[in-house]
C-alpha positions as CSV (number, residue, x, y, z in Angstrom):
1,M,2.0,4.9,47.0
2,S,3.2,6.6,50.1
3,N,1.1,7.6,53.1
4,P,-0.3,11.1,53.4
5,V,1.9,13.3,55.5
6,V,0.4,15.5,58.2
7,L,2.7,18.3,59.3
8,V,2.3,19.2,63.0
9,F,3.7,22.6,64.0
10,S,4.1,23.9,67.6
11,N,7.1,25.2,69.4
12,R,6.0,23.0,72.3
13,A,6.8,19.3,72.1
14,D,3.9,18.4,74.4
15,V,1.4,20.1,72.1
16,R,2.8,18.3,69.0
17,E,2.6,15.0,70.9
18,S,-1.0,15.6,72.0
19,V,-2.0,16.4,68.4
20,I,-0.4,13.3,67.0
21,L,-2.0,11.1,69.7
22,A,-5.4,12.7,69.2
23,I,-5.3,12.2,65.4
24,G,-3.7,8.8,65.4
25,R,-1.9,6.9,62.7
26,R,-5.2,5.9,61.0
27,P,-7.8,8.7,61.5
28,A,-10.4,6.8,59.3
29,H,-10.4,3.5,57.5
30,D,-11.0,5.1,54.1
31,V,-8.0,7.4,54.3
32,G,-5.6,4.7,55.4
33,R,-2.4,5.2,57.4
34,I,-0.8,8.6,57.7
35,D,2.7,9.7,58.6
36,F,3.5,12.8,60.7
37,L,6.2,15.4,60.2
38,E,6.9,17.4,63.4
39,C,8.1,21.0,63.0
40,S,9.0,23.3,65.9
41,T,10.0,26.4,63.9
42,V,8.5,28.5,61.2
43,A,11.5,27.9,59.0
44,E,10.9,24.1,59.1
45,V,7.2,24.6,58.2
46,L,8.0,26.9,55.2
47,M,10.8,24.6,53.9
48,A,8.4,21.6,54.2
49,V,5.7,23.5,52.3
50,D,8.2,24.7,49.6
51,D,9.4,21.1,49.2
52,N,5.8,19.7,49.0
53,K,6.5,17.4,52.0
54,A,3.1,17.8,53.6
55,D,-0.4,16.9,52.5
56,V,-2.0,18.7,55.5
57,L,-0.7,21.3,57.9
58,V,-1.9,21.3,61.6
59,L,-0.7,24.6,63.0
60,D,-0.7,25.7,66.7
61,A,-2.2,29.2,66.7
62,E,-0.5,29.9,70.1
63,A,3.0,28.9,69.1
64,Q,5.8,31.3,69.9
65,P,7.4,33.4,68.5
66,A,5.1,33.1,65.5
67,G,1.7,31.5,65.7
68,G,0.0,29.2,63.2
69,M,-2.4,31.9,62.0
70,G,0.4,34.1,60.7
71,I,2.1,31.0,59.1
72,S,-1.2,30.0,57.5
73,R,-1.7,33.4,56.1
74,Q,1.9,33.6,54.8
75,V,1.7,30.1,53.2
76,H,-1.6,31.1,51.4
77,L,0.0,34.3,50.1
78,E,3.4,33.0,49.1
79,A,3.4,29.2,48.5
80,A,3.1,27.8,45.0
81,I,1.2,24.8,46.3
82,V,-0.9,25.4,49.4
83,P,-1.8,22.2,51.4
84,P,-5.0,22.3,53.5
85,V,-4.5,24.0,56.8
86,I,-6.1,23.0,60.2
87,L,-5.6,25.6,62.9
88,L,-5.4,24.6,66.6
89,V,-7.0,27.4,68.7
90,R,-7.6,27.6,72.5
91,R,-10.4,30.2,72.5
92,E,-13.7,29.9,70.6
93,D,-13.5,33.6,69.8
94,D,-10.4,32.9,67.7
95,R,-12.4,31.1,65.0
96,W,-12.9,34.3,63.1
97,L,-9.1,34.9,63.0
98,A,-8.8,31.4,61.5
99,T,-11.1,32.6,58.7
100,W,-8.7,35.5,58.1
101,A,-5.8,33.1,58.0
102,K,-7.6,31.0,55.4
103,A,-7.8,27.8,57.5
104,D,-9.7,24.9,56.1
105,E,-10.6,23.6,59.5
106,V,-10.4,24.7,63.1
107,L,-9.8,22.5,66.1
108,M,-10.2,23.5,69.8
109,Y,-7.4,22.7,72.3
110,P,-7.5,20.6,74.3
111,L,-8.3,18.3,71.5
112,D,-11.1,15.8,71.3
113,P,-9.6,12.8,69.6
114,V,-12.7,11.9,67.7
115,T,-13.1,15.4,66.3
116,A,-9.4,15.7,65.5
117,A,-9.3,12.4,63.6
118,E,-12.6,13.2,61.8
119,S,-11.3,16.7,60.8
120,V,-8.0,15.3,59.4
121,A,-9.9,12.5,57.6
122,A,-12.3,15.0,56.0
123,V,-9.5,17.3,54.8
124,L,-7.7,14.3,53.3
125,R,-10.9,13.2,51.6
126,R,-11.4,16.6,50.1
127,R,-7.8,16.8,49.0
128,G,-8.0,13.4,47.4
129,A,-11.2,14.3,45.6
130,A,-9.7,17.6,44.3
131,H,-6.6,15.7,43.0
132,A,-8.8,13.1,41.3
133,A,-10.8,15.9,39.6
134,S,-7.8,17.8,38.4
135,P,-6.4,17.0,34.9
136,A,-3.4,14.8,34.9
137,A,-0.1,16.4,34.2
138,P,1.5,15.4,30.8
């Protein structure tokens, strides 16, 4: 069985690196080791979602030229299979926009490593429980 894949999107390499360092390779003992898929463009994110390469998306809401909120909304409207989305915001007031974007979780930047790891672990647990509860494909 392969490790869960957490897609990290930002046009800035330093933001992607800080997200990966904050979450860590093992966000919680019960979810095991995770792998990261770094994306710097919207096209990379959409291709990864279409190809089911990511179990969780962590999207930078401040990315340029398109932010994570718009990408989250687009994925929820267009993708056949929508992985859970965690939005990274810089202002507390942007939490309501994350609701519009249908985010499963919201993290404040700069990241608190404990909160970031706990959020990813919680999303992976919920995702695992949902998969366990769904009927097996023939």
